[in-house]
C-alpha positions, 0 to 999 in steps of 0.5 A, a space after each residue: 614848408 619843411 615837408 619831405 618834398 622840400 627835403 628831396 630838392 635839397 642837395 648834399 655832397 656824396 663821398 665822391 664830391 658830387 652834389 645829390 638830392 635826398 631823392 637820389 640818395 634814396 634810390 642809391 640806398 634802395 639799390 644798396 639794400 636790394 644788393 644786400 638782401 640778395 647777398 643775404 639770401 645767397 648766404 642763407 642758401 649757402 648756410 642751408 647747403 652746408 647744414 644739409 651736407 653736415 647732416 649727411 656727414 653726421 649720418 654717415 659717421 653715425 652709420 660708421 660708428 654703429 657698424 664698428 660697434 656691431 663689429 666690436 660686439 661680435 668680436 667680444 662675443 667670439 672671444 667669450 666663446 673661444 674662452 669658454 671652449 678653451 676652458 672646456 678643453 682644459 677641463 677635458 685635458 685635466 680629466 684625461 691626465 687624471 685618468 692616465 695617472 690613475 691608470 698608471 698606478 
């Protein structure tokens, strides 16, 4: 009979030189798989946490960029208004100088 029952009784030497049956190796391997699965779940949790933190950071950066963009737009608008006002003042000064020159003739 070459069934599984016979194989479970067969013994092989493990890495430390101890003789073990296939059944004992199954128990060891199952324990290793459980440990590996726990570690994997731990890694998955850590990855999820880092993804959440990354998303929060990204949202914070996006908010900062939007604030800076708004500030820059407001400064550009203020600069345009100042430029327009300076242009009006220059026109008024030119007109006043022209009137003064005409009055002096």
